N, C-alpha and C positions, 0 to 999 in steps of 0.2 A: 363667402370666406372672409374672415377678418384679417386685419393687417398683422396681428400676432401669429395667426396660422401661416400666413404667407412667409413671414420672416423666419418662422421656425423651420420651414421647408427649404429655405434658401441655402444652397450648398456652402456659401461663405459663412453663414451663421453656424452651420454644423462644424466647419473647420475651426471656428473660434471656440466652440464648445469643447472640441477635443483638445485644444491647447490648454484650456482651463482644467481639464480633467487629468492632466498628467501628474500633478502633485497627488491627487487622489489615487491614481493607479500606482504611483511609487509608494504611497503609504500602504496600499493594499498588498503590494509585493513584499514590503517590509514586514507586514503582519504574517504573511505566509512563511517568510523566512524565519521569523521568530517562532512560529508554530512548529516548523520543521526542526529547528534547533532544540526546542523544548521536548519534541517527540523522540528524536534520535540520540542526542548527546547523552542524557542520563542513562538510557538503556544500553548504549554502547560502552559506557564507562563502568557499568555494574558487573562485577565479577569477571574481568576480562580473561579470555582463554578457556573458560569452563562452560560446558553445555549444561543448561538447566534441565532438570528432570522433565520428561515429556512422555505422553502416552505412546507415541510412536518414535522410538529412538532411531529407527531406520531413516527418518527424515534427515537427521544430522549425520548418521554414520554411512548409509548407503542409499541415497535417494533414488539412484537409477534402478536398483533392485526393487525398491518399493513401488516405483512407477510401473516397472515391468510386470510385477505381480498383481497390481491393482486392477488391470483391465479384465481379469477373469474372476468370476465368482468362486471358482474351485481352486484351492491351493493344495497341491499334493505334497508340498514340502513341510507341512506341519502335521506331525503325528502320522496317521494313516490317510490324511486328507481332511480338509475342512472347508466349509463355506465361509469365506471372508466377507463379512458385511461392513466392517469398519474401514477397510482400505479405500472404498469408493469415495468417501468424503475427502480423501487427500488428493484426488485426481485434479481438482481445480478449486481454488487458485493456489493452495499451499504447495502442492507437489511441484508444479512447474516453476514456481518462485524459487524453491529450494534447488531444483535441478539447474536452473539458469545460473544462480549464484555459485553453485558447486562447479559448473562448467567454467565459470570465470575465475575459479581458484580461491574463492572465499572459504574460510574454515567453517565448520559446523556451528561454532559458537557465534561467529560474526553473522552468519546467515540467520541464525535464530534471533539475534538482537535486531537485525535490520527488519525482519518480519514483524517482530513486536512493535518496533518503531513505526512501521508502515500502518499497522492497525491503529496505533494511537494517533498518528497523523490523519488517517481517514476519519476517525471519530471526531477529531478536532475540526476538520473541514465540515463534517455534518453539523456540528454545533454552530459553527459560523453561519452556515446556510440557514439553520433554524432561527438564529438570532436576527439575521437580516430580514427574514420573511415575517417575523412576528411584528 
């Protein structure tokens, strides 16, 4: 074992390294905060109070009803009954996300904007991860 390996395993050296990494951690947190601001603020400020057109309007209007009906493949409430294959895709993660925000009292428009901001934020985190690993 060389002296460099011993000193790198010394707990005091690790403590000194973590003290030096605080500005880097603060800068990284600032980057995440900037990414969150760029993800959520423009989306929340766009067309406030209006729900954008969506393929499943029940997500914004009555998410509890959509979640209740999505568990079964057969839906007797449409026509004489039908096999609903599209509702299954809303069981996770979109349905519970809308349901929780609805339970917290958020309007359909705000819930929709927060969902879109979350998708943009997750995509940004994926890009940051990709750029760091390249």
